ZAMARGU-4260 file (C-alpha; in steps of 0.2 Angstrom, whole numbers, plus 5000, padded with zeros to 4 digits):
<rodrens>
0) 5591/5671/5620 | 5591/5663/5637 | 5598/5645/5636 | 5587/5639/5649 | 5570/5640/5638
5) 5562/5624/5635 | 5561/5616/5618 | 5541/5620/5616 | 5545/5638/5621 | 5559/5639/5609
10) 5548/5632/5596 | 5536/5645/5599 | 5548/5659/5596 | 5554/5651/5580 | 5537/5651/5573
15) 5535/5669/5578 | 5550/5672/5566 | 5565/5671/5578 | 5578/5663/5568 | 5591/5664/5583
20) 5579/5653/5593 | 5581/5640/5579 | 5599/5642/5580 | 5598/5637/5599 | 5587/5622/5595
25) 5600/5618/5582 | 5615/5619/5594 | 5605/5609/5608 | 5602/5594/5596 | 5615/5593/5583
30) 5625/5580/5593 | 5610/5569/5593 | 5606/5572/5575 | 5624/5569/5570 | 5625/5553/5580
35) 5609/5546/5572 | 5615/5550/5555 | 5632/5544/5557 | 5625/5527/5562 | 5614/5526/5546
40) 5624/5534/5531 | 5642/5532/5525 | 5653/5544/5534 | 5656/5556/5519 | 5638/5560/5519
45) 5635/5562/5537 | 5636/5581/5536 | 5625/5584/5521 | 5612/5572/5528 | 5613/5581/5545
50) 5611/5598/5536 | 5595/5591/5528 | 5589/5585/5544 | 5589/5603/5550 | 5582/5610/5534
55) 5567/5598/5535 | 5564/5601/5553 | 5563/5620/5551 | 5552/5618/5537 | 5540/5605/5546
60) 5540/5614/5563 | 5523/5622/5561 | 5517/5603/5560 | 5526/5599/5576 | 5514/5594/5591
65) 5522/5594/5608 | 5513/5577/5612 | 5530/5569/5612 | 5547/5577/5617 | 5554/5587/5602
70) 5569/5576/5602 | 5558/5561/5598 | 5550/5570/5584 | 5567/5576/5578 | 5574/5558/5578
75) 5559/5554/5567 | 5565/5567/5555 | 5582/5562/5555 | 5578/5544/5551 | 5567/5549/5538
80) 5581/5560/5530 | 5592/5545/5531 | 5579/5533/5523 | 5578/5547/5509 | 5597/5547/5507
85) 5596/5527/5504 | 5581/5528/5494 | 5590/5541/5482 | 5604/5529/5481 | 5593/5514/5478
90) 5585/5522/5464 | 5601/5526/5456 | 5607/5508/5460 | 5623/5514/5467 | 5630/5512/5485
95) 5641/5527/5489 | 5659/5521/5491 | 5675/5530/5490 | 5693/5525/5485 | 5698/5524/5503
100) 5686/5529/5516 | 5692/5535/5534 | 5687/5518/5540 | 5698/5510/5526 | 5713/5519/5531
105) 5711/5515/5550 | 5709/5496/5545 | 5724/5497/5535 | 5734/5506/5547 | 5729/5492/5560
110) 5732/5478/5548 | 5750/5485/5544 | 5753/5486/5563 | 5748/5469/5566 | 5760/5459/5575
115) 5757/5442/5567 | 5749/5434/5552 | 5735/5427/5563 | 5730/5444/5569 | 5730/5450/5551
120) 5719/5435/5545 | 5707/5440/5558 | 5706/5458/5553 | 5705/5453/5535 | 5691/5442/5539
125) 5681/5454/5548 | 5683/5467/5535 | 5677/5455/5522 | 5662/5451/5532 | 5659/5469/5535
130) 5659/5472/5515 | 5649/5458/5511 | 5636/5464/5525 | 5636/5482/5517 | 5634/5474/5499
135) 5618/5463/5504 | 5611/5477/5514 | 5612/5489/5499 | 5601/5478/5489 | 5587/5479/5502
140) 5574/5493/5500 | 5579/5508/5510 | 5564/5506/5522 | 5569/5488/5525 | 5587/5492/5528
145) 5581/5505/5542 | 5569/5492/5549 | 5582/5479/5551 | 5596/5492/5557 | 5585/5500/5570
150) 5577/5483/5576 | 5592/5472/5576 | 5608/5483/5575 | 5601/5496/5587 | 5590/5485/5597
155) 5574/5496/5597 | 5557/5487/5599 | 5545/5485/5585 | 5535/5498/5592 | 5549/5511/5593
160) 5554/5506/5576 | 5537/5510/5570 | 5535/5526/5579 | 5552/5532/5572 | 5548/5527/5554
165) 5531/5532/5555 | 5524/5515/5549 | 5513/5502/5560 | 5520/5488/5570 | 5513/5474/5559
170) 5521/5482/5544 | 5539/5482/5554 | 5537/5464/5558 | 5533/5459/5540 | 5546/5470/5533
175) 5559/5463/5545 | 5554/5445/5541 | 5554/5448/5523 | 5571/5457/5524 | 5580/5443/5535
180) 5574/5430/5523 | 5581/5441/5508 | 5597/5443/5518 | 5599/5424/5520 | 5597/5422/5501
185) 5610/5435/5497 | 5622/5429/5511 | 5620/5412/5505 | 5627/5417/5488 | 5643/5422/5497
190) 5644/5406/5505 | 5638/5412/5522 | 5625/5402/5531 | 5616/5406/5547 | 5607/5396/5559
195) 5592/5386/5551 | 5578/5393/5563 | 5569/5409/5562 | 5574/5421/5575
</rodrens>
């Protein structure tokens, strides 16, 4: 299979039953999918969700219309899989947490290697704030969490967020406003107060 074929041509081959062609698509886009998924789900679930992205992409490929580049379509599939992951967690009312994640081990190593109590205090406070943020984000609906993450953390425009999630621009704005309001209430319970004006 020539690697120089464009995605649209490779997709035609996949739709004609060529599984090697799908392997080429997977190889081309696995880094994109892994990065996207890693930004939206806990580390220990990245491989599982990324695998689901490619399964869903393969099954949905007959519905792909080359109006936009394939990587944009695949990004939408990946974000929806991440959203489904959180929806499942939300439905079960449990946030996936392991005893000591890789991040936790790195933090502990850094904290133990800290030269002074001041550095340790700063690291401990950063970690505490991150845990609080993770806790309050887990209380939001999966779609609201994705809207906030894409709009504020990844700095996508409301139009880009709407396109990626398959919802309208006004819906993104409303969800972002309501989610920020909920976050303020949750954060206030932890004694964290932000600026008084709306962003």
